[in-house]
C-alpha positions in Angstrom: 0.0 0.0 0.0 1.3 3.5 -0.8 2.6 5.7 2.0 0.8 8.7 3.3 2.3 11.7 5.1 1.7 10.0 8.5 3.9 7.1 7.4 6.7 9.5 6.5 6.3 11.3 9.8 6.4 8.0 11.7 9.5 6.9 9.8 11.3 10.1 10.8 10.3 9.5 14.5 11.7 6.0 14.2 14.8 6.8 12.2 15.9 9.8 14.3 15.4 7.9 17.6 12.9 10.5 18.8 10.3 7.8 19.3 12.6 6.0 21.8 13.9 9.2 23.5 10.7 10.7 24.9 10.8 8.7 28.1 7.9 6.4 27.3 7.4 3.5 24.9 6.0 5.5 22.0 4.1 3.0 19.9 4.2 4.0 16.3 1.1 2.1 15.4 -0.9 4.0 18.1 0.7 7.3 16.8 -0.4 6.4 13.3 -4.0 5.8 14.4 -4.2 9.0 16.4 -2.5 11.1 13.7 -4.7 9.7 10.9 -8.0 10.2 12.9 -6.9 13.7 13.7 -6.0 14.5 10.0 -9.3 13.0 8.7 -11.2 14.9 11.4 -9.5 18.2 10.3 -10.3 17.5 6.6 -14.0 16.7 7.3 -14.3 19.8 9.6 -12.8 22.0 6.9 -15.2 20.5 4.3 -18.1 21.3 6.6 -16.9 24.9 7.1 -16.7 25.3 3.3 -20.2 23.9 3.0 -21.5 26.2 5.7 -19.9 29.3 4.2 -22.0 28.7 1.0 -25.1 29.1 3.2 -23.9 31.9 5.4 -23.5 29.7 8.4 -20.7 29.1 10.9 -20.0 25.7 12.6 -21.5 27.3 15.8 -24.7 28.1 13.9 -24.7 24.6 12.5 -24.6 23.0 15.9 -27.5 25.0 17.2 -29.6 24.4 14.1 -28.8 20.7 14.3 -30.0 20.5 17.9 -33.2 22.2 16.9 -33.7 20.4 13.5 -33.4 17.0 15.2 -36.3 17.7 17.5 -39.8 16.6 16.6 -41.6 19.0 14.2 -42.9 22.0 16.2 -41.0 21.0 19.3 -39.5 24.0 21.0 -36.7 24.4 23.5 -35.8 26.8 26.2 -32.5 28.6 25.7 -31.3 27.1 29.0 -32.1 23.5 28.1 -30.6 24.0 24.6 -27.4 25.5 26.2 -27.2 22.6 28.7 -27.6 19.9 26.0 -24.9 21.6 24.0 -22.6 22.2 27.0 -22.6 25.9 26.5 -22.8 28.8 28.8 -26.0 30.8 28.7 -24.1 33.8 27.4 -22.7 31.8 24.5 -26.1 30.4 23.7 -27.7 33.9 23.8 -25.0 35.2 21.4 -25.6 32.3 19.0 -29.4 32.6 19.2 -29.2 36.4 18.6 -27.2 35.8 15.4 -29.6 33.0 14.1 -32.6 35.1 14.9 -31.2 38.1 12.9 -30.7 35.7 10.0 -34.3 34.5 10.3 -33.3 30.9 11.0 -34.7 30.6 14.6 -37.6 32.3 16.3 -38.0 33.2 19.9 -41.5 33.1 21.4 -43.0 33.7 24.8 -43.2 30.4 26.7 -46.9 29.6 27.1 -46.1 27.8 30.4 -43.8 30.4 31.9 -44.6 34.1 31.2 -41.0 35.0 32.2 -39.4 32.5 29.7 -39.0 32.2 26.0 -38.8 29.2 23.7 -36.7 28.7 20.7 -37.8 27.0 17.4 -36.2 26.6 14.1 -38.0 28.5 11.3 -38.9 27.2 7.9 -35.9 29.2 6.5 -33.7 27.6 9.2 -34.9 24.1 8.3 -34.3 24.7 4.6 -30.8 26.1 5.2 -30.0 23.1 7.4 -31.4 20.6 4.9 -29.5 22.0 1.9 -26.2 22.2 3.8 -26.7 18.7 5.2 -27.3 17.3 1.7 -24.1 18.9 0.3 -22.1 17.8 3.3 -23.5 14.2 3.0 -22.3 14.1 -0.6 -18.8 15.2 0.4 -18.7 12.7 3.3 -19.8 9.9 0.9 -17.0 10.9 -1.4 -14.5 10.6 1.5 -15.8 7.2 2.4 -15.8 6.0 -1.2 -12.1 5.1 -0.8 -13.3 2.1 1.1 -15.6 -0.7 0.1 -18.9 -1.1 2.0 -17.4 -4.0 3.9 -14.4 -1.9 4.8 -16.6 1.0 5.9 -18.5 -1.4 8.2 -15.3 -2.8 9.6 -13.9 0.7 10.2 -17.1 1.7 11.9 -17.0 -1.3 14.1 -13.4 -0.6 15.1 -14.0 3.1 15.7 -17.1 2.3 17.7 -15.0 0.1 19.9 -12.6 3.0 20.6 -15.5 5.4 21.2 -17.1 3.1 23.7 -13.8 2.9 25.6 -13.7 6.7 25.7 -17.3 6.8 26.9 -16.8 4.2 29.6 -13.8 6.1 30.9 -15.7 9.4 30.9 -18.5 7.8 32.9 -16.3 6.4 35.6 
């Protein structure tokens, strides 16, 4: 199989002795996994940013719209519960909602159950922007994955799931 830039980096680590001099047993296979996952993540994130720019959105906008889009039709959220589910401060959420409201992508309404509160819902324009951007991004991601056969994609998903579950178990303990 042809080398990639990670192979060349790992070869330098090995040939220069740096891999053995860091004071721990630096496993080049592990380094390869981590560096490749990181590089793939950066490329996918950059592709998403390119997609979002086409629709006048930022990654931060995308995350809020995604949280709202994935709710049942007509289901609203309070800014606080939205912030909590996204692990954001109330100030950060307010800033994001202000921007999205100015763009006409979300709507704030008086909470019918709490006259002091407001609810947030995605607008038809917000839904359309999210759907269009999601379709473009899905095509890009399908292209990235097309380097693998369907069986390889499934195997890779199984292996990545195993790593993810180990992270989740560690975070819960």
